[in-house]
N, C-alpha and C positions, 0 to 999 in steps of 0.2 A: 491670728491666722498665720500659719507657717509660711516662711518666705520660700519663693520658688524662682524659676528661671524667668528672664525678661521676656515680655510678650509685646507685640506691636500695639501701638495706640492709634486709634482712628480719630478720636475727638480730643483735641488738646485745649479746648476753649477754657476749661476750668483750671488749667495748670498755673502754678505760681512759681516765679523764678526763685531759685536757690543760689545758683552761681552760674549766671549765663555764659561767662567766659569759658567755663568747663562744660557747658551744655547740660547743666543739671537743673531740674525743676521738681517741684512737688505737685503731684496730681492727686486731688481728693478721690477717695475710693467710695463708690456707691455699692454697699453690700446689702444683700437681701437674704432672709432666711425663709425657706419654704418647707412646711411640714405637711406630709401626705399621710393621712390615716388609712391603714390597710384593713381590708375586710378579713373576717375569719376564714381561713382556708379549710374547706370541708373535704375536699378530695385529696387523698394521700398522694404525695409526689407533685402536687400542684405548686408552682412557684410564680412569683411576680418579678418581672424583669425590671431592674433599676434603670437600665438603658431605655426601655420603652417608656417608663414614667418620665425620664428626663426629656425624651423627645416630645412627649405630649406637653410637658411644661414649656419647652421652647416654642412649640407651635401656639400655645395659648398666650405666650408673651408677645407675639407679633402685634404691631410693627416694631416694638422694641426687641432687643436681642441681648442675650447674656454673653458677656465677654468671657466669663468663667462660670461653670456650674459643676459642682462636685458633690458627691455623697458624703455627708458628715456623720451620719448615723443610720444604721440599717438594723431593724429588728422585725419581729413578727407583727408588731402593732403599728409602727410608724416608720416612715422614711424621712430623714431630715437632710435637706439640701442647703448648701451655702453657695450663693451666686454673687457675681459682680456684674455691674453695668458700667458703661463708659462714663456717665456723669451722675452726680448725686441728684440732679433734678429729675432723672428718670426713675429713681428708686420708688417714690411714693406712687407714681402713676403705674409702675409695673406691679407693685404690691397690691394696689386696689384692683388691678385687672385680674390678678390671680386669686386673691383672698375670697374664700367662700365658694369657689368654683368646684365642680365635680369632674372626675376623670373616669371614663368608661373604658375598661380594658377588654380586649377580646378574650373570651373564655370565662369571664366573671359576670355574674348577674348583678352583684352589688357594685355601686360606684365608690370611687375613692374621694374623700373630702380633702380639699386643699386649703391650707391656711398660710398666708404670706404676710410678712412684715419686714420693716427695715431692721437690719442687724445692728446690735450694739457694738461699739468699738471696744475691742479687747486691748485697752491701752490704760496705763496707770494714770491716775489723776492726782491733783495736789493733795487731797486728803490721804491718799495712799502713801505717798512718800513722807508726809508730815507725821502720820501715825507710826510709820515704820521707824523713822529716826527718833521720834519722841520716845518710843518704847524700847529702843535698843540701848542696853546699858553699856555696851562697849564702844559707843559712838560719842564723839565730842564735836558739837556743832561749831566750835571755834577753830577746829582743825580742818584744813582742806582735805577732801577725800572722805571725811567722816560726816559729811553733811550733804544735803541734796544739791550737788553741783556737778555731778558726773553722769554723762549719758553712756549707756551700753547699747551699741548698735550691732545688729546681726543681719546677715544676708546682704551685705553691700557687694555689688559686682566689682571684681578686681579690675577689669579693664576700664571702668568709668573713673577710677581714682588712680590710674597709672600716670607717670610723668610723660608729657608729650614728647615723642621722639625717643622714648626709652627702648633699649634693646630687648627687654622682656616686657611685652605689653600686658602680661597677666600678673605683674607684680605691682601691688598698690603702693602708693607713696603717702607717708605720714604728712608731708608738707602739703600735698594736694588736699588731703582730708581736712587739715587745719584751715586751709584757704576756703574750702567749701562751707565749713560750719562756723567760720568766724563771722558770718553774716548776722548771727544772733548775738554776738558779743565777743569780748576778748577771751581767747582760749588760753588757759593757764598751762595745761598739759594735754598731751594726746598719746595714745599707745595703740599700736597695731601689732598684736601678738604674733601674727604669722610672719612678720619681718624679722623676728628674733629667732635665730636657729637654735638657741638654747632654751627657749621658753617652755617647751614640754618637759624637759628635764628639771628646770627650775620649779615648775608647778608640781611636778611629781615629788620632788624633795620637800617642798614646803608643805604639801598636803599629805604626804605619805601614801598616796594612792597613784595608780596608773592614770595618766592624763593625756588625752589625745585630741583636744578640742582646737588647738591653735596651729596645727601643722600646716605648712605651706608647701605645696608641691603639685601644681597643676590644678588646684581647686578653682572653681569659678567665683566663689563668694568668700568674704572674710568678715571678721568682726573687729570692732574697735571700741576704745574708750576715749571719750572727749570730756575734759574737765574745764569748766568756765570759772573765771575769776569772781563773778558776781552771781548771786542767787537769781536775780531778775533775768540775767542772760540764760541761765539754765531753765527757768520757768518759761521764757519766751521760746526757747528751742523745743521744749516738750509740747507746748501749745501748738507750734507750727508743724511738728511731726506727727501730731495726733490724726489718725484716720486718713493717712495719705500713702501714696506709693512714690517711690523715687523714679523719676523719669529722666531719660537722657536722649538728647537730640543730636543727630549728626547726619550730614548728607541729605537733609530733607526728610529723614525718617525719625520716628519717635518710638522708643522702647521704654517700658515701665516694668518694675518688679516690686514685690512686697518686701518690706524690711521690718525687722522687729526692733523696737526702741523701748528700752526700760531704763529706770534709774539704777545706778550701781549700788548694790547692797553688800559688796565684798571689800570695800575700802581699797579698790584696786590701784587707784592713783594717789593714795595717801603717802606721805613722806616715808612712814614706816614700811609700808608694803614695797615702795620703790627701793628703799635701802635694802630690805631683805632680798628682794629679787636681784639687786645688783651684787649683794654679797654672795648669793648662791651662784650668780653668773660668774663672778670672779673665781669662786671655787671651781666651778666647772672649767673655766678657762685655764686655771692653774693645773687642774687634773689633765686637761687636754695638752697643756705645755709639757707636763711630765710624761704623758703618754707619747707625745711627739718626740721628747728627748729620748725616751726609752726606745722608741721606734728608730730614731737616728742612730742610737748606740747599737741596736741590733743590726741596723743597716751597715754601720761601720764594721761591726764584727763579721757580718756576712761578706762585706767587701774585702776585709783582710783575709778571711778564710778563702774567698774566691781568688784573691791575689796569690795566696800560698798555693792554692790548687793549680792556678795557672802556671806558677813557677815550676811546681812538680811536674805538671803535664809538659811544660817546655823542656825540662831536663830529660824526661822520658822520650819526648819527641826528638831531641838531639841525639840521644843514644840510638833510638830507632833509625834516625837519619844516617848515623855513621854505619850502622849495620847494613842499612840498605845500600849505602855507597860501596861498602866492601863487597856485598853480594853482587852489586852492579859491575864492579871491576872484574870479579871472577867470571861473571856472565859474559862480559865483553871479551875476556881472554879466551874463554871457550868458544865464543862466537867467532873470534878471529881464526882459531884453528879450524873450526867447521867451515869458515869461508874459504880458507886456503884449500882444504880438501875438496870442497865443492868446486873451486876454480880448476883444480887438476881434472876432476871428473868432467867438468864442462868442456875443458880443452880436448879431452879424449873423445867425448861425444861429438864435439864440433868436427874433429877430423873424420870420424866415422860418418857423420852426416854429410861431409863434403864428398867423400867417396860414394856414398849412396846417392847423393845428389847428382854426381857426374854420371853414374850409371842410369839414373832416372832420366837425365837430360838426353842421353843417347837413345834410350828407349822411346822417350817422348818424341824426339825428332824423327825416328823411324816410323813411329805411329802417325805422326803428322804427315810424313811423306805418303804413307799408305792411304791416309784419309784424303789427301789432296788428289791422288790418282783416282780414288773412288769418286770423289766429288766431280772430277773432270769427266769421268765416264758417265756419271749420273747426269751431268749437264748436257753432254752430247745426246744421251738417250732422251732426255727431256725435250731437247730441241727437236729431235726427230719426231717424237710423239706429238709435240705441239704443232709441228708442220702438218702431220697427218690429221690432227684434230682440226687444224685450220681449214684444210682442204675439205674434210668432211663437213665442217660447219658451213663453208661456202656452198658446198653441194646442197646441204640441207636448206640453206637460205634460198638457193635458187629454186629448189623444189617447192619450198614454201611460197615463194613468189608466184610460181606457176599455178600452185593450188589456189592461191588467193585470186589470181587472174581468172582461173576457171570458175571459181565460186562466184566471182563478180559477174562473169558472163551468164552463168546459170541464174544468178539472182536477176540479171537484166532480162533474160528470156522469161523467167517466171513473172517478172513484173510486167513484161510486154504481154504475156499470155493473160495475166490477171487483168490488165487494162483492156485487152481484146475481149475477154470474157465479160468484163463489166459493160463494154460497149454493146456486145451481143445481147446481154441481158436487158440493157436499156432499150435496144431495138425490139427485142421480144416483148417487153412490157408495152412499148408503143404499139406494136402490131396487135397485141392482145387487146389493148384498149380500143384500137380501131375496129377489130373484129367484133368486140363486145358491142361497140356502138352500132356497127353494121347489123349485127344480129338483133340488137334492140330495135333498130329502124325496121328490119324485116319483120320482126315479131309484131311491131306496131302496124306495119302495112298489112300483114296477114290478118291481124285482128280487125283492122278496118275493112279488109276485103270480106272476111267472114261476116262482119256486121252488115255490110252492104248486101251480101248474098242473102243473109237471113231476112233483111228488110225486103229484098226483091221477092224472095219466096213468099214472105207473108203478104206482100202486095199482090203477088200472083194468086195466092190462095184467096185473098179477099176478092180480087176481081173475078176469079172462077166462081166463087160462092155467089157473088152478085149476079153473074151471068146465069147461073143455075136458077136462081130465084126469079130472074126476069123470064127465063124460058118457062119456068113453072107457071108463072102468072099468065103468060101469053097462052099457054096450053089450056089453062083453066078458063080463060075468057073465050077461046075458040070452041070449046065443047058445049057451050049453050047451057050451062047450068048443070052439067053432070056432077055427080057427087065428087067432092074433092078427094075422097079416099080412093077412088077407082082410077084416078088419073095415073 
């Protein structure tokens, strides 16, 4: 698996110490392969979203979680995902949870079959390097660097292998690398290509091709070669680095990144390769020294040419300065003559101005006298007018006071009339109420009198009627039985 940037680590229980003083540990990697069989797409333009499938896989994996899940292969038949989990113990549980399951996507009638299993480590084994070195005719197992004793590490973070307190925290240190990997055994040699500024040129000359793999200049990762003195140390290192991530802890936080570890197949740290690189490096340095000498010679020539040019410009500047001084002297002479002429003209103008000034002062004094007389007359006139205005104002104030007093008397009379009217209206209302009460009593008395008269008349009618009946009865009895109708 290709190395990538560092990622936070939540579970460090399986981490194994590599170099605790540098905060370096080896964390086992739990990798899982998930293969999703795709149905035949019948509708033109219909597609299956890799992201949707990944989200379904993550949901099916719960309560476990993928720390990394990426698409490794995508075709019309299958989708192959490679994932990582925090611990190796969770690999088999997660694989059994996903293996044989089906995924139902929206818009598809057929389900997607899921197959999951633990991933194989893409890491060289002992038979790999033994078969390689046994079958290589240009290798001599008695010579260091031409036998299985050298690690080729790629994807190492620069900051994790920098010298503590270094001015450049992104520059790895070969000494720190040796100290970290000497835990597996004695290190015979180590090489960090990015620390050699001439390495790309050396490799290009030795290989005859363009080479840009070892450049150092702001990269986050570097590669290195580490050679052990004993084969058993090399084998121990390969066994320890199999299927792990490199983990770094600092400030209570842990970060881990994938690294690629292989055995060297290029005799990189053999004495012959080292000598050839050193010879090429010396040639490059000699060429650089020659280029520097040529550059210095050109600089000296340029400096001499510049010095001669400065001398020429200085001579021209002196000549121009002398000419400027001569022109300046001539200018000063002409300026002196102009100054003298201007002085004479100024003196004449001054005398004329004095005469004009004297005349102006006389006219100004006459004018001031006339203005003073006019001001005096104006002051007198103003005083007279102010006196008249004051008398008129006093008269107007007196009239105003009289009008105010008259208005106050009128208001008092009006107020008195209003009060008297109010009193008369109150008396009128009282009299009206008395009259109304008297009228009401009289009406009641009249009603009572009429009622009594009516009762008396009714009583008199009743008495008359009774008397009439009595007389009729008496007459009837006195007639001796005469018919009643003839009475």
